[in-house]
C-alpha positions as semicolon CSV with decimal commas, in nm:
position;residue;x (nm);y (nm);z (nm)
1;M;1,244;5,156;2,566
2;I;1,217;4,786;2,711
3;K;1,021;4,889;3,000
4;K;0,775;5,093;2,799
5;Y;0,695;4,827;2,577
6;R;0,676;4,614;2,863
7;K;0,406;4,807;3,055
8;Q;0,185;4,881;2,745
9;A;0,183;4,506;2,701
10;K;0,077;4,454;3,113
11;L;0,351;4,242;3,157
12;T;0,563;4,210;3,490
13;Q;0,939;4,205;3,486
14;E;0,898;3,842;3,602
15;E;0,672;3,733;3,335
16;L;0,849;3,894;3,026
17;A;1,171;3,776;3,168
18;E;1,026;3,406;3,144
19;K;0,887;3,478;2,792
20;L;1,233;3,617;2,693
21;E;1,392;3,288;2,896
22;I;1,608;3,513;3,069
23;S;1,678;3,591;3,430
24;T;1,423;3,865;3,598
25;R;1,770;4,029;3,681
26;Q;1,914;4,024;3,323
27;L;1,592;4,187;3,211
28;Q;1,630;4,481;3,472
29;R;1,978;4,558;3,334
30;L;1,834;4,586;2,967
31;E;1,561;4,791;3,113
32;K;1,826;5,010;3,289
33;K;2,102;4,993;2,965
34;T;2,351;4,845;3,156
35;D;2,376;4,528;2,959
36;L;2,321;4,447;2,570
37;P;2,065;4,205;2,476
38;S;2,189;3,878;2,269
39;F;2,043;3,889;1,941
40;S;1,834;3,604;2,021
41;T;1,642;3,824;2,311
42;L;1,616;4,121;2,061
43;Q;1,421;3,914;1,833
44;K;1,200;3,778;2,072
45;M;1,134;4,113;2,232
46;V;1,038;4,227;1,908
47;I;0,791;3,982;1,851
48;I;0,661;3,959;2,237
49;L;0,614;4,336;2,267
50;N;0,530;4,400;1,900
51;I;0,813;4,687;1,916
52;N;0,762;4,909;1,590
53;D;1,067;4,948;1,366
54;A;1,113;5,303;1,441
55;D;1,188;5,234;1,810
56;L;1,395;4,923;1,708
57;G;1,604;5,113;1,494
58;N;1,657;5,410;1,779
59;Y;1,735;5,123;2,022
60;V;1,989;4,945;1,754
61;R;2,165;5,281;1,692
62;N;2,184;5,343;2,030
63;L;2,335;5,009;2,122
64;K;2,582;5,063;1,839
65;K;2,686;5,379;2,027
66;R;2,760;5,206;2,309
67;I;2,979;4,938;2,177
68;K;3,228;5,178;1,992
């Protein structure tokens, strides 16, 4: 989901990572779903990428499954 929205926003990984105040490597892990975002990073992503409620809900549900 993150990669889809980043591409729609026409941002490179480097540009989005800078806006999110995280490393490019961290963003790559988030896009590959091998790492979980912090709550503050998730909040910033929603605002910067204008993520809709349905996609955000699906993303959070999938995160919950990975935590269990």
